[in-house]
C-alpha positions in Angstrom: 26.7 -35.8 -8.6 25.5 -32.3 -8.2 24.3 -31.0 -4.8 20.9 -29.3 -4.5 22.6 -25.9 -4.3 24.6 -26.7 -7.5 21.4 -27.7 -9.3 19.7 -24.5 -8.3 22.8 -22.5 -9.4 22.9 -24.3 -12.8 19.2 -23.5 -13.4 19.8 -19.9 -12.6 23.0 -19.7 -14.8 21.2 -21.3 -17.7 18.6 -18.5 -17.7 21.2 -15.8 -18.1 21.5 -14.4 -21.6 25.0 -13.1 -20.8 26.3 -16.5 -20.0 24.4 -19.1 -21.9 23.7 -22.8 -20.9 26.2 -24.4 -18.5 27.2 -27.9 -19.5 25.9 -30.5 -17.1 28.2 -31.9 -14.6 30.1 -30.7 -11.6 30.1 -26.9 -11.3 33.4 -25.2 -10.5 32.1 -22.8 -7.8 35.2 -20.5 -7.7 34.8 -20.2 -11.5 31.2 -19.1 -11.0 32.3 -16.1 -9.1 34.1 -14.9 -12.3 31.1 -15.9 -14.5 28.8 -13.8 -12.3 30.8 -10.7 -13.1 29.6 -11.0 -16.7 25.9 -10.9 -15.7 24.5 -7.5 -16.4 21.4 -7.6 -14.2 22.4 -6.8 -10.7 19.6 -8.8 -9.1 20.5 -12.0 -11.1 24.2 -11.4 -10.3 23.3 -11.2 -6.6 21.3 -14.4 -6.6 24.1 -16.3 -8.4 26.7 -15.1 -5.9 24.6 -15.9 -2.8 24.0 -19.4 -4.1 27.7 -19.8 -4.9 28.5 -18.7 -1.4 26.2 -21.3 0.0 27.8 -24.0 -2.2 31.3 -23.0 -1.2 30.4 -23.2 2.5 28.9 -26.6 1.9 32.3 -27.7 0.5 34.1 -26.3 3.6 35.5 -23.3 1.7 34.5 -20.6 4.2 36.9 -18.1 2.7 35.5 -18.6 -0.8 32.0 -18.3 0.6 32.9 -15.0 2.3 34.3 -13.6 -0.9 31.2 -14.6 -2.8 29.0 -12.6 -0.2 31.3 -9.6 -0.5 30.8 -9.6 -4.3 27.0 -10.2 -3.8 26.9 -7.1 -1.6 28.6 -5.0 -4.3 25.7 -5.9 -6.6 22.9 -4.6 -4.5 23.3 -0.8 -5.1 22.7 -1.5 -8.8 19.2 -2.6 -8.1 17.0 0.4 -8.9 13.7 -0.6 -7.3 13.6 0.3 -3.6 11.4 -2.6 -2.6 13.6 -5.1 -4.4 16.7 -3.6 -2.9 15.2 -3.8 0.6 14.3 -7.5 0.0 17.8 -8.1 -1.3 19.6 -6.6 1.6 17.4 -8.8 3.9 18.4 -11.9 1.9 22.0 -10.9 2.2 21.7 -10.4 5.9 20.2 -13.9 6.2 23.1 -15.3 4.2 25.6 -13.7 6.6 23.5 -15.1 9.5 23.7 -18.6 8.1 27.5 -18.1 7.8 27.6 -17.2 11.5 28.6 -13.6 10.9 26.2 -11.5 13.0 27.9 -8.1 12.7 27.5 -7.6 8.9 24.0 -9.2 9.2 23.0 -6.5 11.7 24.3 -3.8 9.4 22.4 -5.2 6.4 19.3 -5.6 8.4 19.3 -1.8 9.0 20.1 -1.2 5.4 17.0 -3.2 4.4 14.8 -1.1 6.7 16.3 2.1 5.4 15.5 1.1 1.8 12.0 0.1 2.7 11.4 3.6 4.1 11.8 4.9 0.5 9.0 2.7 -1.0 6.2 4.9 -2.2 2.7 4.3 -0.7 2.0 3.2 2.8 0.5 -0.1 2.1 3.3 -0.9 -0.4 5.9 0.1 2.3 4.3 -2.2 4.9 4.0 -5.0 2.3 7.7 -4.6 1.7 8.4 -4.9 5.4 6.3 -8.1 5.6 8.4 -9.4 2.7 11.6 -8.6 4.6 10.2 -10.4 7.7 9.4 -13.4 5.5 13.1 -13.7 4.6 14.1 -13.9 8.2 11.4 -16.5 8.9 12.8 -18.6 6.1 16.2 -18.2 7.6 14.9 -19.6 10.9 15.2 -16.2 12.6 11.7 -15.6 13.9 12.7 -13.0 16.5 14.2 -10.8 13.8 11.1 -11.3 11.8 8.9 -10.2 14.7 11.1 -7.2 15.1 10.5 -6.2 11.5 6.8 -6.7 11.9 6.8 -4.6 15.1 8.5 -1.9 13.1 5.8 -2.2 10.4 3.1 -1.8 13.1 4.8 1.5 14.2 4.7 2.7 10.6 0.9 1.9 10.5 0.3 3.6 13.8 2.2 6.8 12.7 0.1 7.1 9.5 -3.2 7.8 11.3 -6.6 7.1 9.7 -7.4 6.7 6.0 -7.9 4.1 3.3 -4.2 3.7 2.7 -3.6 3.1 6.4 -6.4 0.5 6.4 -4.8 -1.4 3.5 -1.5 -1.2 5.4 -3.1 -2.9 8.4 -4.3 -5.7 6.1 -0.8 -6.2 4.9 0.5 -6.3 8.4 -2.1 -8.9 9.4 -0.8 -11.2 6.6 2.7 -10.8 8.0 1.7 -11.7 11.6 -0.3 -14.7 10.3 2.7 -16.0 8.3 4.8 -15.6 11.4 2.5 -17.8 13.4 1.2 -15.0 15.6 -2.7 -15.1 15.1 -3.4 -12.8 18.0 -1.3 -10.1 16.5 -2.8 -10.8 13.1 -6.3 -10.4 14.5 -5.3 -7.2 16.4 -4.1 -5.7 13.1 -7.4 -6.6 11.4 -9.3 -4.9 14.1 -7.6 -1.7 13.0 -8.7 -1.9 9.4 -12.2 -0.6 9.7 -11.3 1.8 12.5 -8.6 3.3 10.2 -10.9 3.6 7.2 -13.5 5.4 9.3 -16.6 6.6 7.5 -15.0 6.7 4.1 -17.4 8.1 1.6 -16.3 5.7 -1.1 -18.7 2.9 -0.3 -17.0 0.5 -2.8 -13.6 1.0 -1.2 -15.1 0.4 2.3 -16.8 -2.8 1.1 -13.6 -4.1 -0.4 -11.8 -3.5 3.0 -14.6 -5.3 4.8 -14.5 -8.3 2.5 -10.7 -8.5 2.6 -10.8 -8.4 6.4 -13.5 -11.0 6.5 -11.4 -13.3 4.3 -8.4 -12.9 6.6 -10.5 -13.6 9.7 -11.6 -16.8 8.0 -7.9 -17.7 7.4 -7.4 -17.2 11.2 -10.3 -19.6 11.8 -12.3 -16.8 13.4 -15.7 -17.6 11.7 -17.7 -15.4 14.0 -15.9 -12.2 13.1 -15.7 -13.2 9.4 -19.5 -13.7 9.2 -20.1 -10.5 11.2 -18.2 -8.5 8.7 -19.8 -10.2 5.7 -23.2 -9.4 7.1 -22.3 -5.8 7.5 -21.0 -5.7 4.0 -24.2 -7.3 2.7 -26.2 -4.5 4.2 -24.0 -1.9 2.6 -23.8 -3.5 -0.8 -27.1 -2.0 -1.9 -25.5 1.5 -1.8 -23.2 0.6 -4.7 -25.0 2.1 -7.7 -22.6 0.9 -10.5 -23.8 -2.4 -11.8 -20.3 -3.8 -12.5 -19.0 -2.9 -9.1 -22.1 -4.1 -7.4 -22.0 -7.5 -9.1 -18.3 -7.8 -8.2 -19.0 -7.1 -4.5 -21.9 -9.6 -4.5 -19.7 -12.3 -6.1 -17.1 -11.8 -3.4 -19.8 -11.8 -0.7 -21.3 -15.0 -2.0 -17.9 -16.6 -1.9 -17.3 -15.4 1.7 -20.6 -16.9 2.9 -19.9 -20.1 1.0 -16.5 -20.4 2.6 -18.2 -19.8 6.0 -20.6 -22.7 5.4 -23.8 -20.6 4.9 -24.8 -22.2 1.6 -28.3 -20.7 1.5 -27.1 -17.1 2.0 -24.4 -17.6 -0.5 -26.9 -18.9 -3.2 -29.2 -16.0 -2.6 -26.4 -13.4 -2.9 -25.2 -15.1 -6.1 -28.6 -14.7 -7.6 -28.4 -11.0 -6.8 -25.0 -10.8 -8.4 -26.4 -12.4 -11.5 -29.2 -9.8 -11.7 -26.7 -7.0 -11.2 -24.4 -8.4 -14.0 -27.3 -8.4 -16.5 -27.6 -4.7 -15.9 -24.0 -4.1 -17.1 -23.8 -2.7 -20.6 -23.0 -5.3 -23.2 -19.3 -6.0 -23.6 -16.3 -7.9 -22.2 -16.9 -6.5 -18.7 -20.4 -7.9 -18.6 -19.3 -11.2 -20.0 -16.4 -11.5 -17.6 -18.8 -11.0 -14.6 -21.3 -13.5 -16.0 -18.5 -16.1 -16.5 -17.4 -15.6 -12.9 -20.9 -16.1 -11.6 -21.4 -19.2 -13.7 -18.3 -20.6 -12.2 -19.6 -19.8 -8.7 -22.9 -21.5 -9.5 -20.9 -24.5 -10.6 -18.9 -24.6 -7.3 -22.2 -24.6 -5.4 -23.6 -27.5 -7.5 -26.1 -25.4 -9.4 -25.4 -26.8 -12.8 -28.7 -25.7 -14.4 -28.1 -22.0 -13.4 -24.5 -22.2 -14.5 -25.5 -23.5 -18.0 -28.3 -21.0 -18.4 -26.1 -18.1 -17.5 -23.3 -19.2 -19.8 -25.6 -19.1 -22.8 -26.1 -15.4 -22.2 -22.4 -14.7 -22.6 -21.6 -13.0 -26.0 -17.9 -13.0 -26.0 -16.8 -16.3 -27.6 -13.7 -16.7 -25.4 -15.6 -16.3 -22.2 -18.4 -18.5 -23.4 -16.1 -21.3 -24.5 -14.1 -21.1 -21.2 -17.4 -21.3 -19.2 -18.6 -24.3 -21.3 -15.3 -26.0 -20.8 -15.5 -25.6 -17.0 -19.1 -26.8 -17.0 -18.0 -29.8 -19.1 
């Protein structure tokens, strides 16, 4: 009977065009090391070898597991994308930690951070660091994950104010929440609007407010979530583009609905509907109308949902809406 690791390995091997389907039955793990050499994609080759290493260790073959990790390590430089390479080094560090080999794990941890520094875009770089921390959380190494997130906080601090910095603080908040540190997640959210400052792009500022409000809700901080939603509602009227205004109002309605303020949600949804009608005819208009019809349905307003769906011209969106309404 195959172990869980062997089943995962077989599924991965079966998807490789360079190898082809593997016959069901017991997998010869040492043979897999040779099979992996024929896999062209370095990321796939890495995952195969890391799984093989785990399987060999489960069988008590520590030497074979160590050899598999050495081969996996050789595959990483072939990965071209910096973010993926950083994640992969972190996964390899975790594999060494599971094998009880702290020294190579420490080296690979530093390699992961070095690759993350090369990722373009501040928010993308911080997201990559959060992904690295997730790997260590999954490996039951929370202290290492916290260290990565603290490093990410330093990256955000060094960036100064601006929209990109604000988005980076949002990403960091997600990382702290996933790590079970709600106070740190909330502290990161408090930096979002301070970082964005008086950004002239009202739509961008509104999106930041709504994203921060949604994350406060995930932290069970209804007060701060509703406070931000109210501020966003007051600012929404400054958005002149009908498509963007309707999108902001749809998100606002969803935020108040999630916060339990049904009356306010319904009123904002009606405003979103009126804004969407002002969008020039076409798929963009129909997409917004379909979204609003779905929100009407969620709030139990069947009559409004059905009436709005009949104004949709695109047959695909209209049928989709009718199907949802039933």
